[in-house]
ROSE-261209 format. One record per residue: x, y, z of N, C-alpha, C in turn; residue in three letters. Coordinates in steps of 0.02 Angstrom, whole numbers, padded with zeros to 5 digits, always signed. Layout:
N
XYZXYZXYZAla;...
***
This chain:
67
+00164+03475-00163+00204+03519-00121+00180+03514-00050Unk;+00226+03509-00003+00207+03505+00067+00235+03565+00106Unk;+00201+03580+00160+00222+03635+00204+00231+03606+00274Unk;+00286+03624+00305+00300+03602+00374+00296+03661+00421Unk;+00276+03647+00482+00272+03698+00535+00313+03673+00594Unk;+00340+03719+00632+00379+03701+00692+00348+03736+00752Unk;+00337+03697+00805+00311+03725+00867+00361+03710+00923Unk;+00360+03750+00976+00403+03738+01034+00361+03710+01091Unk;+00388+03660+01124+00354+03627+01180+00404+03617+01236Unk;+00382+03630+01297+00422+03615+01357+00393+03553+01390Unk;+00437+03507+01411+00414+03446+01445+00463+03428+01500Unk;+00439+03389+01548+00482+03370+01604+00471+03298+01624Unk;+00520+03271+01660+00517+03203+01686+00562+03198+01747Unk;+00541+03159+01795+00583+03146+01854+00633+03090+01840Unk;+00623+03054+01784+00664+02995+01768+00727+03012+01729Unk;+00719+03044+01669+00777+03056+01626+00761+03108+01573Unk;+00813+03131+01539+00804+03177+01484+00766+03143+01428Unk;+00784+03080+01414+00750+03043+01361+00676+03035+01375Unk;+00659+03022+01438+00589+03016+01457+00552+03083+01448Unk;+00585+03138+01464+00555+03204+01455+00539+03216+01381Unk;+00584+03195+01336+00571+03202+01264+00511+03160+01244Unk;+00509+03098+01268+00454+03053+01251+00387+03081+01277Unk;+00387+03108+01338+00326+03138+01366+00303+03196+01323Unk;+00349+03239+01303+00331+03297+01262+00303+03276+01194Unk;+00334+03227+01162+00310+03204+01097+00242+03169+01103Unk;+00235+03128+01154+00171+03092+01162+00113+03140+01175Unk;+00123+03188+01219+00070+03236+01234+00054+03279+01173Unk;+00105+03301+01137+00094+03341+01077+00056+03302+01024Unk;+00072+03237+01017+00040+03196+00966-00035+03185+00978Unk;-00059+03202+01038-00131+03196+01051-00171+03247+01011Unk;-00140+03304+00994-00176+03356+00957-00143+03375+00891Unk;-00080+03358+00882-00045+03375+00820-00030+03311+00782Unk;-00050+03309+00719-00039+03250+00677+00020+03262+00630Unk;+00045+03209+00600+00099+03211+00551+00165+03238+00578Unk;+00180+03222+00642+00244+03242+00671+00300+03205+00634Unk;+00350+03242+00612+00405+03212+00573+00471+03212+00610Unk;+00478+03252+00662+00541+03253+00699+00542+03306+00753Unk;+00595+03305+00793+00601+03354+00847+00675+03367+00860Unk;+00689+03428+00881+00756+03448+00903+00752+03464+00977Unk;+00801+03439+01014+00806+03459+01084+00843+03525+01085Unk;+00806+03578+01097+00832+03646+01093+00870+03666+01157Unk;+00846+03640+01213+00875+03660+01277+00863+03605+01329Unk;+00910+03596+01373+00903+03547+01428+00916+03583+01493Unk;+00872+03572+01542+00881+03601+01608+00868+03547+01660Unk;+00895+03557+01719+00880+03512+01775+00861+03552+01836Unk;+00819+03522+01877+00803+03549+01943+00840+03505+01993Unk;+00876+03537+02039+00916+03498+02088+00893+03512+02159Unk;+00914+03467+02203+00903+03480+02274+00965+03516+02301Unk;+00966+03528+02366+01022+03565+02396+01089+03529+02390Unk;+01087+03462+02381+01148+03423+02374+01172+03417+02303Unk;+01137+03448+02255+01158+03445+02186+01132+03384+02149Unk;+01086+03346+02180+01058+03288+02147+01000+03309+02102Unk;+00997+03279+02042+00945+03295+01994+00878+03271+02019Unk;+00830+03317+02023+00762+03301+02045+00715+03296+01985Unk;+00729+03335+01933+00685+03336+01874+00723+03359+01813Unk;+00711+03326+01757+00740+03344+01692+00688+03385+01654Unk;+00710+03439+01622+00666+03480+01581+00697+03491+01513Unk;+00656+03484+01461+00680+03495+01393+00635+03544+01356Unk;+00666+03581+01311+00629+03624+01265+00637+03591+01197Unk;+00581+03573+01166+00581+03538+01102+00555+03583+01046Unk;+00585+03578+00989+00558+03609+00928+00532+03551+00886Unk;+00467+03545+00880+00435+03488+00847+00410+03510+00778Unk;+00429+03472+00726+00407+03488+00659+00353+03439+00636Unk;+00305+03465+00599+00252+03423+00572+00229+03451+00505Unk;+00201+03407+00464+00177+03427+00397+00105+03451+00403Unk;+00092+03509+00373+00025+03538+00374-00014+03508+00316Unk;-00074+03485+00330-00116+03455+00277-00154+03508+00240Unk;
***
């Protein structure tokens, strides 16, 4: 029998939403093992005065198996 846990992580990137997800997963994997998946719960952007995207931000729900 296995047990899974879900944690929420916020991550950002100046490049893209996909890069923000990768940054969040990579940083989380430094301390959390057995990551099995993630849901992008929320997407936000920071813009300049002209409406240009300056930074992508994501809220991730990351699931992992507890040993």
